[in-house]
DRENDO-1510 file (C-alpha; in Angstrom, 1 decimal, always signed):
<recs>
REC; n; res; u; v; w
REC; 1; UNK; +102.3; +334.3; +71.7 .
REC; 2; UNK; +98.6; +333.9; +72.9 .
REC; 3; UNK; +96.6; +336.5; +73.8 .
REC; 4; UNK; +94.9; +334.7; +76.5 .
REC; 5; UNK; +96.8; +332.0; +78.0 .
REC; 6; UNK; +95.3; +328.5; +78.1 .
REC; 7; UNK; +94.0; +327.5; +81.5 .
REC; 8; UNK; +95.6; +324.8; +83.3 .
REC; 9; UNK; +93.0; +322.6; +85.2 .
REC; 10; UNK; +94.2; +323.6; +88.8 .
REC; 11; UNK; +93.8; +327.2; +87.8 .
REC; 12; UNK; +89.9; +326.6; +86.6 .
REC; 13; UNK; +87.2; +327.8; +88.6 .
REC; 14; UNK; +84.8; +325.1; +90.0 .
REC; 15; UNK; +82.4; +325.5; +86.9 .
REC; 16; UNK; +85.2; +325.5; +84.2 .
REC; 17; UNK; +86.8; +322.4; +86.0 .
REC; 18; UNK; +83.5; +320.5; +85.9 .
REC; 19; UNK; +83.0; +321.5; +82.1 .
REC; 20; UNK; +86.3; +320.2; +81.4 .
REC; 21; UNK; +86.2; +316.9; +83.2 .
REC; 22; UNK; +82.9; +316.3; +81.7 .
REC; 23; UNK; +84.1; +317.0; +78.3 .
REC; 24; UNK; +87.4; +315.0; +78.9 .
REC; 25; UNK; +84.9; +311.9; +78.5 .
REC; 26; UNK; +84.6; +312.4; +75.2 .
REC; 27; UNK; +87.2; +314.1; +73.7 .
REC; 28; UNK; +90.7; +315.4; +74.2 .
REC; 29; UNK; +91.0; +318.8; +75.9 .
REC; 30; UNK; +93.2; +321.0; +73.6 .
REC; 31; UNK; +94.6; +324.4; +73.9 .
REC; 32; UNK; +91.5; +326.0; +72.2 .
REC; 33; UNK; +89.0; +324.4; +74.8 .
REC; 34; UNK; +91.5; +325.5; +77.7 .
REC; 35; UNK; +91.1; +329.0; +76.2 .
REC; 36; UNK; +87.3; +328.8; +76.3 .
REC; 37; UNK; +87.3; +327.7; +79.6 .
REC; 38; UNK; +88.0; +331.1; +80.8 .
REC; 39; UNK; +84.2; +331.5; +79.8 .
REC; 40; UNK; +82.0; +328.2; +80.2 .
REC; 41; UNK; +79.1; +329.8; +78.6 .
REC; 42; UNK; +81.4; +330.3; +75.6 .
REC; 43; UNK; +82.9; +327.0; +75.9 .
REC; 44; UNK; +79.4; +325.4; +76.1 .
REC; 45; UNK; +78.4; +327.3; +72.8 .
REC; 46; UNK; +81.4; +325.9; +70.9 .
REC; 47; UNK; +81.3; +322.4; +72.0 .
REC; 48; UNK; +77.8; +322.2; +70.3 .
REC; 49; UNK; +80.2; +321.6; +67.3 .
REC; 50; UNK; +80.1; +317.8; +68.3 .
REC; 51; UNK; +76.4; +317.9; +67.9 .
REC; 52; UNK; +76.5; +319.4; +64.5 .
REC; 53; UNK; +79.1; +317.1; +63.5 .
REC; 54; UNK; +77.3; +314.2; +64.3 .
REC; 55; UNK; +74.2; +315.6; +62.7 .
REC; 56; UNK; +75.9; +316.0; +59.1 .
REC; 57; UNK; +78.3; +313.1; +59.4 .
REC; 58; UNK; +75.4; +310.3; +58.7 .
REC; 59; UNK; +74.5; +311.8; +55.3 .
REC; 60; UNK; +78.2; +313.1; +54.4 .
REC; 61; UNK; +80.1; +310.3; +55.7 .
REC; 62; UNK; +83.1; +310.6; +57.9 .
REC; 63; UNK; +85.5; +311.7; +54.9 .
REC; 64; UNK; +83.4; +314.3; +53.6 .
REC; 65; UNK; +82.7; +315.7; +56.9 .
REC; 66; UNK; +86.4; +315.8; +57.6 .
REC; 67; UNK; +87.0; +317.3; +54.1 .
REC; 68; UNK; +84.4; +320.1; +54.4 .
REC; 69; UNK; +85.8; +321.1; +57.9 .
REC; 70; UNK; +89.4; +321.4; +56.6 .
REC; 71; UNK; +88.0; +323.4; +53.5 .
REC; 72; UNK; +86.4; +326.2; +55.7 .
REC; 73; UNK; +89.5; +326.0; +58.2 .
REC; 74; UNK; +91.9; +326.3; +55.4 .
REC; 75; UNK; +90.2; +329.1; +54.0 .
REC; 76; UNK; +90.2; +330.9; +57.3 .
REC; 77; UNK; +93.7; +330.3; +57.6 .
REC; 78; UNK; +93.1; +328.7; +60.9 .
REC; 79; UNK; +96.4; +326.9; +61.9 .
REC; 80; UNK; +94.9; +324.9; +64.7 .
REC; 81; UNK; +91.7; +323.6; +62.8 .
REC; 82; UNK; +93.3; +323.3; +59.4 .
REC; 83; UNK; +96.2; +321.2; +61.2 .
REC; 84; UNK; +93.9; +319.1; +63.3 .
REC; 85; UNK; +92.0; +317.9; +60.0 .
REC; 86; UNK; +95.1; +317.4; +57.9 .
REC; 87; UNK; +96.1; +315.3; +60.7 .
REC; 88; UNK; +93.0; +312.9; +60.3 .
REC; 89; UNK; +93.3; +312.9; +56.5 .
REC; 90; UNK; +97.3; +312.2; +56.9 .
REC; 91; UNK; +96.8; +309.4; +59.6 .
REC; 92; UNK; +93.9; +307.7; +57.1 .
REC; 93; UNK; +96.8; +307.7; +54.4 .
REC; 94; UNK; +95.6; +310.5; +52.3 .
REC; 95; UNK; +97.8; +313.8; +51.1 .
REC; 96; UNK; +95.3; +316.7; +52.0 .
REC; 97; UNK; +97.3; +318.8; +49.3 .
REC; 98; UNK; +96.2; +316.5; +46.4 .
REC; 99; UNK; +93.0; +315.0; +47.4 .
REC; 100; UNK; +90.7; +313.0; +44.9 .
REC; 101; UNK; +87.0; +314.0; +44.8 .
REC; 102; UNK; +84.0; +313.4; +42.7 .
REC; 103; UNK; +81.6; +316.1; +41.7 .
REC; 104; UNK; +79.5; +315.8; +45.1 .
REC; 105; UNK; +82.6; +316.0; +47.3 .
REC; 106; UNK; +84.2; +318.9; +45.3 .
REC; 107; UNK; +80.8; +320.8; +45.4 .
REC; 108; UNK; +80.9; +320.3; +49.4 .
REC; 109; UNK; +84.1; +321.4; +49.7 .
REC; 110; UNK; +83.7; +324.4; +47.6 .
REC; 111; UNK; +80.7; +325.4; +49.6 .
REC; 112; UNK; +82.7; +325.3; +52.7 .
REC; 113; UNK; +85.6; +327.8; +51.2 .
REC; 114; UNK; +82.5; +329.9; +50.0 .
REC; 115; UNK; +81.3; +329.9; +53.8 .
REC; 116; UNK; +84.8; +331.4; +55.0 .
REC; 117; UNK; +85.0; +333.6; +52.2 .
REC; 118; UNK; +81.9; +335.5; +51.7 .
REC; 119; UNK; +79.2; +333.9; +53.8 .
REC; 120; UNK; +76.9; +336.8; +53.0 .
REC; 121; UNK; +77.0; +335.9; +49.5 .
REC; 122; UNK; +77.2; +332.4; +48.5 .
REC; 123; UNK; +77.0; +332.2; +44.8 .
REC; 124; UNK; +73.7; +330.6; +43.4 .
REC; 125; UNK; +75.6; +328.7; +40.8 .
REC; 126; UNK; +77.3; +326.9; +43.8 .
REC; 127; UNK; +74.5; +326.3; +45.9 .
REC; 128; UNK; +72.4; +325.0; +43.5 .
REC; 129; UNK; +74.9; +322.7; +42.3 .
REC; 130; UNK; +75.3; +321.6; +46.2 .
REC; 131; UNK; +71.6; +321.6; +46.8 .
REC; 132; UNK; +70.9; +319.1; +44.0 .
REC; 133; UNK; +72.5; +316.3; +46.3 .
REC; 134; UNK; +70.9; +317.1; +49.8 .
REC; 135; UNK; +67.5; +317.8; +51.3 .
REC; 136; UNK; +66.6; +321.1; +52.8 .
REC; 137; UNK; +67.0; +319.7; +56.2 .
REC; 138; UNK; +70.8; +318.5; +55.4 .
REC; 139; UNK; +71.3; +321.9; +53.7 .
REC; 140; UNK; +70.4; +323.7; +56.9 .
REC; 141; UNK; +72.5; +321.3; +59.2 .
REC; 142; UNK; +75.5; +321.7; +56.8 .
REC; 143; UNK; +75.4; +325.3; +56.5 .
REC; 144; UNK; +75.0; +325.3; +60.5 .
REC; 145; UNK; +78.1; +323.2; +61.0 .
REC; 146; UNK; +80.2; +325.3; +58.4 .
REC; 147; UNK; +79.2; +328.3; +60.7 .
REC; 148; UNK; +80.3; +326.7; +63.7 .
REC; 149; UNK; +83.4; +325.7; +62.0 .
REC; 150; UNK; +84.0; +329.3; +61.1 .
REC; 151; UNK; +83.1; +330.1; +64.8 .
REC; 152; UNK; +86.0; +327.9; +66.0 .
REC; 153; UNK; +88.4; +329.5; +63.5 .
REC; 154; UNK; +87.8; +333.0; +64.7 .
REC; 155; UNK; +88.4; +331.7; +68.4 .
REC; 156; UNK; +91.6; +330.5; +67.4 .
REC; 157; UNK; +92.7; +333.3; +65.0 .
REC; 158; UNK; +91.7; +336.2; +67.2 .
REC; 159; UNK; +92.7; +334.9; +70.5 .
REC; 160; UNK; +96.0; +333.3; +68.8 .
REC; 161; UNK; +95.6; +330.3; +70.5 .
REC; 162; UNK; +98.8; +328.4; +70.4 .
REC; 163; UNK; +99.0; +325.1; +68.1 .
REC; 164; UNK; +99.0; +322.0; +70.2 .
REC; 165; UNK; +102.1; +320.0; +70.5 .
REC; 166; UNK; +100.7; +316.8; +69.1 .
REC; 167; UNK; +99.4; +318.6; +65.8 .
REC; 168; UNK; +103.2; +320.1; +65.2 .
REC; 169; UNK; +104.3; +317.5; +62.8 .
REC; 170; UNK; +101.0; +317.8; +60.6 .
REC; 171; UNK; +101.5; +321.5; +59.7 .
REC; 172; UNK; +100.9; +322.3; +56.2 .
REC; 173; UNK; +104.3; +323.2; +54.5 .
REC; 174; UNK; +104.0; +326.4; +52.6 .
REC; 175; UNK; +105.0; +324.8; +49.2 .
REC; 176; UNK; +101.9; +323.1; +49.1 .
REC; 177; UNK; +99.3; +324.6; +47.0 .
REC; 178; UNK; +96.7; +324.5; +43.9 .
REC; 179; UNK; +93.7; +322.9; +46.0 .
REC; 180; UNK; +91.5; +325.4; +44.6 .
REC; 181; UNK; +92.5; +324.7; +41.0 .
REC; 182; UNK; +91.6; +321.1; +41.5 .
REC; 183; UNK; +88.3; +321.9; +42.9 .
REC; 184; UNK; +87.4; +324.1; +40.0 .
REC; 185; UNK; +88.2; +321.4; +37.8 .
REC; 186; UNK; +86.1; +318.9; +39.6 .
REC; 187; UNK; +83.0; +321.0; +39.5 .
REC; 188; UNK; +83.6; +321.8; +35.9 .
REC; 189; UNK; +84.4; +324.9; +33.9 .
REC; 190; UNK; +80.9; +326.2; +33.1 .
REC; 191; UNK; +80.0; +326.1; +36.9 .
REC; 192; UNK; +83.3; +327.9; +37.6 .
REC; 193; UNK; +82.3; +330.6; +35.2 .
REC; 194; UNK; +79.0; +331.1; +36.4 .
REC; 195; UNK; +80.3; +331.2; +40.3 .
REC; 196; UNK; +82.9; +333.7; +39.5 .
REC; 197; UNK; +80.6; +336.0; +37.5 .
REC; 198; UNK; +77.9; +336.5; +40.3 .
</recs>
């Protein structure tokens, strides 16, 4: 049961309906967005997610951008966002619960999980491993994108936004597990020990 019901278009005030119609030209209007439209400034703030995604995607690539956003959302246990990115992966022919990643990709995914777990203390070993692959400008953009991803997760989790019908077939089965272990293997046992000891 949602704590705040998503608005139908005919229930929206004029400014919310205008924002709704403008956004519909570039993306689907989801339950989260219809919930955010109770407050147009909140909607506008969270929709900067698209600009941040478009900033990181050129240097991450489309697949790794999806993996990063999925990692953040899975770690916060955001049903809507994690399922949204599962859908992208599944529709592209991948198994979200058995992802093949190289060391760079695994470091990006581990960073996403760390942002969701303890953003006030991302371990030096993990940060240094990741920063070896990116410029300062890219690290700032990636961190900001991760933070915006967490913000969307918070909205969905706290307000208990209902999962959109089109995402239902992509829900994760409880039996699927083990992503963290695979990531640990990929970034190496030495790095994992340094990370866990900090």
